[in-house]
ROMARGU-169846 format. One record per residue: residue in one letter; x, z negated, y negated of N, C-alpha, C, CB in turn. Coordinates in steps of 0.001 Angstrom, whole numbers, m for minus. Each point is the difference from the previous one (the first is absolute). Glycine has a CB too. Layout:
<'a', <X, Z, Y>, <X, Z, Y>, <X, Z, Y>, <X, Z, Y>> ...
//
This chain:
<'m', <839, 0, 1173>, <m839, 0, m1173>, <888, 0, m1242>, <m1844, m1214, 1247>> <'l', <1578, 2138, m2168>, <781, 129, m1218>, <m722, m725, m1127>, <956, 2215, 770>> <'r', <m242, m3081, m1444>, <m586, m761, m1093>, <817, 246, m1274>, <m871, m1768, 1621>> <'i', <203, 2042, m2728>, <681, 221, m1268>, <211, m1349, m669>, <m1022, 2314, m251>> <'v', <2263, m2580, m82>, <329, m1253, m664>, <m165, 209, m1493>, <1613, m684, 1842>> <'k', <m2396, m183, m2488>, <m274, 165, m1417>, <989, m743, m882>, <m2377, 281, 577>> <'k', <3198, m1143, m8>, <991, m719, m786>, <1320, 29, 742>, <m1769, m1486, m1020>> <'s', <2846, 1503, 267>, <1329, m26, 586>, <699, m1282, m419>, <122, 2524, m4>> <'l', <716, m3012, 863>, <727, m1235, m210>, <1358, 296, m611>, <m1204, m1066, 1926>> <'y', <1584, 290, m2921>, <1356, 94, m520>, <478, m1395, m383>, <m411, 2361, m833>> <'i', <1718, m2520, 778>, <592, m1311, m266>, <899, 106, m1224>, <m97, m624, 2458>> <'v', <m127, m245, m3446>, <818, m73, m1201>, <329, m1456, m248>, <m1051, 2090, m980>> <'n', <2337, m2401, 818>, <462, m1365, m257>, <m558, m1001, 1020>, <161, 575, m2430>> <'n', <m98, m187, 3693>, <m461, m837, 1113>, <m1482, m335, m60>, <2267, m936, 91>> <'k', <m3057, 1727, m825>, <m1442, m185, m56>, <m659, 1224, 613>, <171, m1454, m2075>> <'i', <m1136, 1225, 2920>, <m717, 1088, 663>, <m1188, 377, m874>, <724, m786, 2318>> <'s', <m857, 2082, m2617>, <m1091, 491, m813>, <m575, 1255, 643>, <1046, m973, m2087>> <'f', <m2242, 1350, 1633>, <m646, 1207, 480>, <m222, 941, m1178>, <m1116, m1268, 1890>> <'v', <1215, 2554, m1624>, <m303, 1006, m1005>, <m1003, 971, 621>, <2306, m226, m1112>> <'s', <m3270, 656, 310>, <m1053, 856, 527>, <510, 1416, 255>, <m1693, m1382, m1216>> <'l', <1055, 2048, 2137>, <338, 1387, 321>, <m231, 896, m1221>, <m608, m396, 2427>> <'k', <m414, 96, m3213>, <m291, 786, m1204>, <1175, m77, m971>, <m2474, m424, 287>> <'r', <3056, m750, m443>, <1135, m151, m916>, <1227, 754, 524>, <m889, m2251, m722>> <'i', <1117, 2194, 2032>, <1119, 721, 594>, <m172, 1496, m220>, <292, m1812, 1723>> <'l', <m1502, 2328, m1525>, <m253, 1427, m191>, <157, 401, m1463>, <m1556, m40, 1955>> <'t', <1132, m834, m2883>, <149, 280, m1421>, <1466, 91, m381>, <m2161, m1162, m452>> <'i', <2969, 228, 917>, <1424, m8, m301>, <676, 1229, 611>, <m20, m2523, m90>> <'t', <m340, 2853, 1322>, <573, 1162, 665>, <m355, 1286, m747>, <m133, m1210, 2198>> <'a', <m1116, 1326, m2631>, <m425, 1187, m735>, <761, 123, m1319>, <m2274, m168, 1058>> <'f', <2490, m952, m1729>, <730, 34, m1258>, <1453, 415, 214>, <m1514, m1777, m896>> <'i', <2143, 1267, 1941>, <1381, 374, 305>, <90, 1496, 307>, <446, m2324, 885>> <'l', <m1414, 2845, m151>, <m20, 1435, 285>, <m212, 823, m1268>, <m883, m503, 2282>> <'l', <44, m4, m3200>, <m231, 677, m1263>, <1293, 99, m800>, <m2367, m827, m8>> <'i', <3096, m270, m72>, <1261, m9, m732>, <1017, 914, 686>, <m464, m2350, m797>> <'a', <519, 2305, 2123>, <958, 825, 740>, <m282, 1488, m209>, <236, m1830, 1708>> <'t', <m1503, 2232, m1675>, <m326, 1415, m192>, <246, 420, m1436>, <m1700, m144, 1821>> <'a', <1446, m744, m2792>, <272, 331, m1399>, <1495, 176, m215>, <m2046, m1268, m723>> <'t', <2844, 415, 1339>, <1448, 104, m117>, <487, 1295, 643>, <199, m2511, 7>> <'f', <m747, 2873, 1155>, <379, 1233, 672>, <m375, 1206, m846>, <m287, m1117, 2223>> <'a', <m908, 1091, m2828>, <m445, 1119, m830>, <895, 153, m1219>, <m2353, m349, 785>> <'q', <2801, m770, m1360>, <868, 75, m1163>, <1375, 527, 371>, <m1252, m1889, m1026>> <'s', <1700, 1650, 2257>, <1324, 473, 397>, <34, 1510, 186>, <401, m2193, 1095>> <'d', <m1580, 2841, m1013>, <m56, 1452, 129>, <103, 715, m1344>, <m1382, m312, 2032>> <'r', <1422, m453, m3133>, <119, 609, m1315>, <1393, 595, m165>, <m1682, m1626, m945>> <'p', <1806, 2639, 95>, <1319, 592, m202>, <945, m1001, m664>, <m1053, 2278, m187>> <'s', <2311, m2217, 567>, <998, m882, m592>, <478, 580, m1319>, <709, m792, 2280>> <'s', <163, 51, m2958>, <509, 492, m1282>, <831, 1265, 189>, <9, m2347, m882>> <'a', <499, 2568, 2100>, <753, 1221, 270>, <m924, 1186, 227>, <1826, m1378, 981>> <'g', <m3144, 1107, m838>, <m971, 1054, 262>, <m381, 745, m1264>, <m854, m1321, 1908>> <'a', <m241, 2047, m1834>, <m412, 856, m1098>, <m497, m778, m1207>, <m568, 1715, 1670>> <'e', <m48, m2882, m1448>, <m543, m762, m1120>, <188, m1494, 236>, <m1677, 1821, m443>> <'n', <1744, m2561, m644>, <120, m1456, 84>, <m1372, m635, m52>, <2257, 88, m1080>> <'v', <m2417, m1191, 1776>, <m1252, m736, m23>, <16, m881, m1241>, <m215, 35, 2547>> <'v', <m819, 94, m3373>, <m80, m749, m1247>, <m894, m1216, 218>, <354, 2107, m1378>> <'k', <154, m3279, 1012>, <m781, m1233, 98>, <m1018, m22, m1127>, <1935, m1238, 1072>> <'v', <m3170, 932, m732>, <m1077, m69, m972>, <m219, m1443, m442>, <m1075, 2030, 1028>> <'v', <1310, m2978, m125>, <m277, m1407, m266>, <1313, m743, m253>, <m2087, 102, 1435>> <'r', <2111, m858, m2507>, <1118, m895, m300>, <m602, m1395, m90>, <1366, 1805, m1255>> <'f', <m779, m2777, 1960>, <m540, m1362, m35>, <1121, m1013, m150>, <m1935, 716, 1419>> <'y', <1619, m1798, m2107>, <983, m1047, m288>, <m743, m1261, m420>, <1748, 1714, m691>> <'p', <m1203, m2888, 811>, <1204, m350, 747>, <m297, m27, 1496>, <848, m1337, m1960>> <'n', <160, 1483, 2748>, <m146, m91, 1452>, <1220, m728, 555>, <m1375, 2149, 96>> <'p', <1222, m3324, 429>, <m1226, m747, 292>, <m655, m548, m1267>, <957, m597, 2225>> <'a', <m2258, 354, m2128>, <m790, m486, m1124>, <m620, m1342, 348>, <m470, 2358, m732>> <'s', <150, m3153, m295>, <m619, m1302, 259>, <m1345, m155, m691>, <2269, m953, 247>> <'a', <m2385, 1312, m1510>, <m1248, m204, m737>, <m764, 1301, m248>, <1056, m1973, m1074>> <'f', <m328, 3062, 836>, <m623, 1298, m263>, <964, 1100, 403>, <m1367, m960, m1898>> <'i', <833, 2165, 2059>, <829, 1178, 270>, <m558, 1163, m814>, <588, m818, 2352>> <'n', <303, 1603, m2920>, <m369, 1157, m815>, <139, 1276, 823>, <737, m1198, m2100>> <'f', <m1709, 2077, 1973>, <55, 1324, 616>, <m148, 1029, m1116>, <m970, m851, 2216>> <'e', <1902, 1787, m2264>, <m64, 1100, m959>, <m109, 1306, 768>, <1355, m1298, m1707>> <'f', <m2275, 2146, 1279>, <m255, 1275, 665>, <465, 1112, m928>, <m1981, m946, 1297>> <'k', <2941, 1763, m821>, <617, 1030, m830>, <m562, 1381, 322>, <2078, m1386, m133>> <'d', <m2272, 2158, m909>, <m286, 1435, 107>, <m1195, 337, 876>, <2390, 367, m345>> <'i', <m3421, m1206, 336>, <m1221, 324, 751>, <m1210, m316, m873>, <1143, m478, 2225>> <'a', <m2249, 1128, m1938>, <m1268, m339, m641>, <m590, m1160, 796>, <m402, 2404, m850>> <'v', <622, m3631, 377>, <m337, m1186, 787>, <m1485, m99, 343>, <1905, m1136, m1088>> <'s', <m2764, 1804, 345>, <m1426, m68, 298>, <m353, 689, 1319>, <m439, m65, m2450>> <'n', <1340, 896, 2970>, <m260, 713, 1254>, <539, m721, 1226>, <58, 2095, m1292>> <'y', <408, m3339, 1129>, <653, m705, 1087>, <m605, m1380, 212>, <2090, 1262, m482>> <'s', <m1827, m1790, 1667>, <m435, m1346, 376>, <1238, m778, 435>, <m2325, 816, 712>> <'f', <2348, m2108, m1007>, <1139, m850, 325>, <m490, m1153, 865>, <1191, 627, m2157>> <'k', <m539, m825, 3314>, <m410, m1048, 940>, <1195, m871, 360>, <m1815, 1487, 918>> <'v', <1541, m2778, m702>, <1020, m943, 450>, <m510, m641, 1283>, <829, m443, m2383>> <'f', <43, 389, 3407>, <m327, m594, 1290>, <968, m1137, 276>, <m919, 2195, 860>> <'n', <408, m3265, m210>, <937, m1032, 436>, <682, 484, 1270>, <m1406, m1852, m1033>> <'f', <2347, 1075, 1547>, <801, 488, 1125>, <m804, 117, 1294>, <1985, m1034, m1072>> <'i', <m3131, 380, 1134>, <m864, 112, 1179>, <m847, 1273, m63>, <m65, m2511, 181>> <'g', <4, 3121, m1362>, <m749, 1242, m140>, <m1319, m147, m716>, <1075, 727, 2043>> <'k', <m1384, m1918, m2520>, <m1250, m226, m719>, <160, 452, m1447>, <m576, m1946, 1513>> <'k', <m399, 2737, m1986>, <42, 466, m1382>, <m308, m1179, m923>, <m702, 2351, 692>> <'v', <1615, m2645, m1605>, <m190, m1125, m912>, <m328, 454, m1418>, <1569, m1322, 1402>> <'l', <m1351, 2607, m1692>, <m279, 508, m1344>, <m217, 1502, 67>, <1371, m1846, m1047>> <'e', <m2348, 2323, 273>, <m199, 1440, m168>, <m370, 257, m1445>, <m731, 291, 2413>> <'i', <1461, 600, m3050>, <m260, 362, m1391>, <m276, 1494, m42>, <1479, m1879, m895>> <'n', <m2682, 2223, 425>, <m364, 1413, m92>, <182, 551, m1412>, <m1620, m356, 1857>> <'n', <1573, m515, m2867>, <183, 420, m1383>, <1385, m450, m460>, <m2506, m135, m463>> <'l', <3504, 915, 800>, <1385, m350, m319>, <318, 286, m1459>, <647, 478, 2361>> <'t', <327, m1216, m2863>, <590, 280, m1302>, <1466, 334, 257>, <m1628, m1557, m1259>> <'p', <2312, 2187, 314>, <1418, 337, 246>, <870, m1220, 307>, <m300, 1942, m1511>> <'r', <m90, m3120, 1028>, <717, m1236, 320>, <m1033, m1034, 425>, <1885, 521, m1648>> <'t', <m1743, m1008, 2869>, <m932, m982, 563>, <773, m1259, 360>, <m1513, 1831, 893>> <'v', <983, m2984, m1316>, <603, m1290, 316>, <m930, m721, 973>, <1175, m135, m2272>> <'i', <m608, m325, 3386>, <m781, m719, 1011>, <402, m1465, m26>, <m189, 2074, 1451>> <'n', <m813, m2949, m1614>, <216, m1439, 23>, <126, m436, 1455>, <m1284, m328, m2177>> <'l', <2345, m395, 2515>, <281, m387, 1384>, <m359, m1459, 304>, <1820, 1688, m3>> <'n', <m2586, m2335, m868>, <m342, m1408, 227>, <m781, m215, 1296>, <m27, m313, m2466>> <'d', <m822, 1265, 2836>, <m809, m136, 1219>, <674, 594, 1235>, <m2018, 67, m1438>> <'y', <3253, 394, 1311>, <719, 603, 1113>, <868, m1061, 676>, <m4, 2257, m1159>> <'f', <52, m2199, 2480>, <887, m879, 746>, <1408, 592, 11>, <m1927, m805, 1433>> <'r', <2890, m18, m1125>, <1381, 456, 114>, <96, 994, 1162>, <878, m2200, m951>> <'g', <m143, 3285, 761>, <174, 972, 1073>, <209, 1399, m516>, <m1391, m1419, 1428>> <'v', <1342, 2375, m526>, <211, 1416, m318>, <m1350, 691, m93>, <2252, 1, 1162>> <'y', <m2403, 835, m2176>, <m1230, 762, m223>, <335, 1484, m75>, <m1055, m1952, m1224>> <'i', <122, 2781, 1656>, <157, 1450, 15>, <m943, 591, m1043>, <655, 0, 2468>> <'f', <m164, 946, m3279>, <m888, 685, m932>, <m72, 1477, 358>, <552, m1662, m1817>> <'q', <m1682, 2268, 1465>, <m200, 1436, 213>, <m663, 596, m1228>, <m195, m329, 2499>> <'l', <718, 1439, m2950>, <m629, 801, m1039>, <m575, 1221, 703>, <1596, m821, m1853>> <'t', <m2910, 985, 1780>, <m660, 1102, 697>, <m752, 876, m1001>, <m214, m1414, 2085>> <'d', <111, 2709, m1756>, <m795, 879, m843>, <m1466, m98, 417>, <1972, 1562, m325>> <'r', <m2830, m828, m344>, <m1451, m88, 263>, <m372, 442, 1415>, <m392, 408, m2423>> <'s', <1201, 438, 3041>, <m299, 443, 1361>, <451, m1016, 1045>, <210, 2356, m777>> <'g', <520, m3408, 354>, <459, m1029, 927>, <1439, 185, 457>, <m2330, m214, 735>> <'k', <2994, 1272, m1186>, <1386, 251, 379>, <917, m992, m723>, <m511, 2456, 393>> <'v', <1418, m3073, 367>, <933, m963, m583>, <1072, 766, m771>, <m430, m1672, 1875>> <'v', <489, 1430, m3177>, <984, 642, m860>, <1315, m753, 67>, <m1821, 827, m1517>> <'e', <1735, m2159, 1474>, <1195, m830, 100>, <m400, m1376, 520>, <1123, 1263, m1895>> <'s', <m221, m1858, 2647>, <m223, m1364, 480>, <1313, m754, m74>, <m1880, 744, 1527>> <'g', <1769, m2043, m1484>, <1201, m833, m58>, <m361, m1431, 314>, <1039, 1523, m1694>> <'k', <m64, m2406, 1531>, <m250, m1406, 293>, <637, m855, m1084>, <m89, 470, 2483>> <'f', <m521, m1636, m2697>, <571, m976, m908>, <m170, m1378, 614>, <m490, 1454, m2017>> <'q', <1252, m2386, 1514>, <14, m1344, 563>, <m499, m995, m1050>, <1926, 614, 1537>> <'v', <m2760, m1552, m1082>, <m480, m1090, m838>, <725, m1263, 449>, <m2290, 1098, m353>> <'v', <2945, m1768, m589>, <688, m1262, 276>, <m597, m1057, m913>, <2152, 1182, 701>> <'k', <m2328, m2380, m155>, <m570, m1101, m808>, <755, m1263, 234>, <m2231, 1043, 85>> 
//
């Protein structure tokens, strides 16, 4: 008889804990998303190729503690969407009405690594990256 286990056992600091299968699948899906995005970016032409890849997003400071600035260069920002995901893959912010310079308050963010994506109206990722929140 085959039985599906809904929780998995793991041990941290000599304490036994359980994590749900849904959480494991979410984390796995996010890791695959990052891996495929990284693979897709590696197929871009290098500087030795016909054209250079131009960065559209500039962000600072990184790591950040209270706020982070995002500047969008040479694009019509009204045609784009900006999303921030935590490291587990949960969307924590989405901005559809961008300005050329956007400041994000990090008071409600936990310490860790976050992923951002700039997408066009069709959903194609124009640029993505990561930043770190330290507190």
